[in-house]
Every structure is written in structure tokens, then in C-alpha cells.
N, C-alpha and C positions, 0 to 999 in steps of 0.2 A: 098386260103380260102375254108373252107368246105361248102358244100351245107346245108342251114338251114333245120332242120327237118320239115316235113309237119305237119300241124295241126293234133292233135290227134283226131281220129275218135271214138267217144264213145257216148252213150246215157246218157243224163243228167237226173237225177231223177226229177219227177214233184213236190215232196215235201220231206221234211226230218223232223226229230224230233228236236225241238229247244234244243240246248245244254245248255240253262239256265233254262227254265221252263218245258221242255219236251212236250210242245204242238206241234201239227202239224204245220209246217211252209211251205207254198207254195213257188214255184219258183218266185223270184222277177225279176231277169234278169240273163243273162249269158254273159261271156266275155272271151277273150283269155288272158291267163297269160303265162309268161315265153316264149312268142313267139309262143307257139304251143299247149298249153293245154286249151281246152274250159271247163270252170268251171261254175257251177251254184251257184248263190247267193240267199239266202232264207230269207224272212222277216216274223217274227213271229207275227201273229195278236193279240196274248195275251199280250206279253211284249214288242213288238216292236224291239226286238233284230234282227240284221241282221248277217248272217253267211254264209260262204262258205259251200259247201258240205264237207264231211269228207276230210280233207286236206292230201291226199296221196302223195302230191308232195313236202312236206316240206324239205326233205333231199336235193332234187334238188335245191330248192329255196335258201338254205343257203350254198351250197357247194362252191360257188364262191362269197361270200359276200365281197364287196369292200367298205370300209368306206371313200374312197377318195371323193366321191360325196356328203357325208354328211357334207356339209360346216357349218351346224348349230350346230354341236355336242358340240363345246366348249361353245358357247353362251347359249345353252340349259342347259348344266351342271351348268353354273353360276347361271341362274335364278332358276333352280330347287333346287340348294344348298341353295341359299338365302331364298327361300320359305320354305324349310325344317327347316332351322335355325329359321326363323320367327315363324313358327308353334310351334317349341320347346319352344320358348320364351313365346308365348301366352298360351301354354298348361302346362307350368311349368316342362318340361323335363330337368332334371339336367345334368351337365357335366359328372357325373359318371355313368349315366344310359346307358346301351348298346343299340345301334341302328345299323341297318343293311341295306345296299343297296343290294337288290336282283336283279340279272341281271345287275351287276355293270359295265360291259364293261371295259373301260380303267382304272376305279377307280378314275376318276377326281372328281366326286361328293363326294366320300368318303374323298378325300384329302381336298377339299374345306370345307366340314362340320367339319372336324377335325381342320382345320385352324381357324374356327369360335368358337371352343371350345367343339363341340359335340363329344361323344365317339362312333364314327362310325366305322363299319367294312365292309369288302368286301365279296361278294359271287357271283361268276359267273364261273361255270366250263367250259364254252365254249368260254371264252375270255382271252386275255392277260392282266394281272394286271400291268399297267404301273406306275400309280401314287400313289398307296396305298399298295405297297409291304411291308410285315411285319405286315399288319393289316387285314389279311384274317380271315374269320369266323372260319375256321378249326384250326387256330392257336391261337384263342382268349382265349380259355380255359373258355369261359363263358357258363352259363347254357342256355338251349334252351328257353329263354323267353326274349322278347325284348320290350323296351319302344316304339320304332317306327321302322317299316320296310318300306322302300321306294321301289317302283318298277316303275320307269319311262320308258316310251317307251317299255312297256312289254305287257300290257293287250290285245292289238289288235293282238298280235302274238300267243295268247293261243288257242290251237286247241280244248280244252274242258274246257271252262271257269269255270263252277261250280266245276269241279274236280280240275283243276289247281289252282284256288284260294284256294281250300282246302289245297293244299301243302303249300301255304304261311301261312294260318291260323294255320297250325301245328307248326309254330314258336312261337305261342302264343303272337303275338304282341298286345300291348295296342292300338296302332294306326297303320294303314296301309295307307300310302300316295302314290298315284299313278296317272299317267297321261294317258289319252286317249281322243281323240275327240269324243264327243257324236254324235250319229246318230239322226238327227232331220229332218227326211223326205227329205234328200238330194236325188237328182236324181242319176241314175246309172253312170253318168259321174263325180261324186264327186271324187276329187283327192285322197282321203283316200282309195278308192278301187284300190290300187296300182297294177300295172301289174307284179310286181316281185314275187307275190304269197306269200308274207310274212305276210300280214294283212289278217287275217281270221275271226276276231270277231269284231263286231261294236255295241257298247252298247247304250242303251237308259238309261235315269235315272231310269225308271221302272225296267229294267233288272238288273241294279246295286243294286237297293233296294232289289230285290229278292235274289241276291247273299249274300248281307249283312245279311238279315234276316235269311237265311238258316244256317249261321254260328254264329248267335247270336250277330251280330254287327249292328251298326247304320251307315247310310250314310250321309255324308255332301258333297256338290258339288258346284262348281262355275257355273254349268250348261253349261260348255264349254269343258275344257280340264283337270281340276284338281279335284281330288276326294279323299275322306278320309273315310275309314272304321274305326270305333272307338267303343270300348266297352262302352264308355260313349257318351251321346248325345253331339254333337258339331254342332253349327249352321252354316248354309251356309254363313252367314254374317262374322263369324270369319274366315272361310277359304278364303273367297274373300278378306278380309282385309289383311291377311297374304300374299296373292299374290300381292295385290296392293302396300302394304307398306313393301315389302320384304327387300329392301336394308336398310331401317331405322331400322326395327326390328332385322335384322341380326347383324347390328352394335351394337345394344343394348345388344344382347346376348353375343357377343364377349367382349364388354366392361365390362359386369357384371362378366363373368366367365373366361375370358382370353383364348388366343389361346393355342392349344396343340402343336404348332410348335416346341418349344424348347424341350419339353418332348419327342416328337416323334423322334426328331433328336438324342437325347440321347439313346432312345430305339433302334433305328436302328443301331447306332454305337456299342452298346453292342452286338447286334445280329451278326454283321459283325466280331467283335473281337472273339466271340465264334466260328464262322465258320472257321475263320483263324487258330484257335488253334486245330481244329479237324483234 
């Protein structure tokens, strides 16, 4: 076995500019990540947002990503898909309206949402599409405007949130549904400040409101882990009810509109036949 690299010797900045509201953010605490890099975490007194210093280590943090330890991935995909379908039911998003999962990973959420009747597509250039092949955004032929874009387990990984959310808003979504745990004065030993260096942004409700307002959207939140940017005002209560009653509402959507399973099977079969003839 190789000898572990010694901790990195470097000076940590005493303050940085908040990457949400641009106000000076003083050092909150520092910790060792990736076993050797001492990194500063900064708390903005204006919007409450917590962030690492500029994350120069991201390539290293993701080069050996192993999903084997993420035992909650399947269950998380199920509840997020049900919540998405429930929200579509409550907001009146029809089965023909295009929706997109950004940072879709294995594509399991896309498949589950299509099973419930939603017209969902896949977008993730850094992952292998396992469950939604044939329904990638680049092959959809759809215009760049979406009824709903989802981005689960994404926001805490964004190195420059105001700019990075702007990339999502360029998709012109009517609604943007995403998850991230809110920072609510947790101590530096909060588990969300993970040691693998991948979580670099920790939002407050205030910082999310600033991002929404910057791009002309409204925020709804369950004040925990589920949030919605919307062009129209949506109440916190509606979002919370979609989360709480997600199974029931998802069943209603599927009963009303029907599953896309058979149509998708026929679509994939035709694709395979065309490829076999080439």
C-alpha cells in the first residue's frame, strides 16, 4: 500500500466573496477533505449562504466516484419521481409537455416518471444512462423550453450557484424542482459538510430567494430539502402537500393519463430495428 499524502500546507483566506449575493463572507471554519486538503468554509452574514473557498479540488473529488456506498439511490429516485409526478398533477402539467431531468445519473427517475405518464427526458453528460436510453435530451428533437426541469442531488455540488443555476434557467423551464438540505445554523460537524469534497454550496431560504429573484422566478420550499423555482407563484403548502401525498397523487396522474410504458417499448423497438438495418 502507498503512503498517504501529507496534509496540504497552504494558507486559508480569511474571507471570500459570497457566490450568491457577492457580499464579503468571513471564514466560518476549516476542515480536512479528501484526506489531505485543508479547506475553508465561509458563512455570508447577508444571505446566510455557506460555501467552501473556490473549489479547486473538484476534478480530484470526482475522479474516483463510487456509487456502491450510495445505498439510498434507488429509494431516493422513487420518492423524487413520485413527488415530481404529484407536482405535475397539482400544477396541471400534461402528458405531452416536455420535462427534463438535469444531472439524471442512471436515468431511473426519468424512467419512473415516464412510467407514470410524464413526457420526461434525460440529460447528464457525465454519467451512464442505464434506465432511460432512447430518451436523451439531445435526441428528443424538442424545442429548448420545458414545462418542468428537475435537478435532484445537484445544487450542493454547484461551484458557482448564481451562474450555474443560470445555465438551468437557459432551458426556459416553467418550473424547476430541485433538492438540497437547507443550512439552518448547523454546527461545523453537520454531516452535509462531507469530507469527499463534493458538497461546496449550502443554501438558506434567503439565498435561494435571491437566486430566484435574480432570474425572475418565485421560490416555494418545504423549508427542509425540497424546493421549487417557478415563473408563477406556488405556495409552500402546495409543495409540502405534493411531498406528503406523493404516492396518492402520482397514482392519480397515472390513472388519468396512462403510463408511457407500451409506447416507449414500441419506440425503442423501432429504434433497434433501424439500427439493425444500418
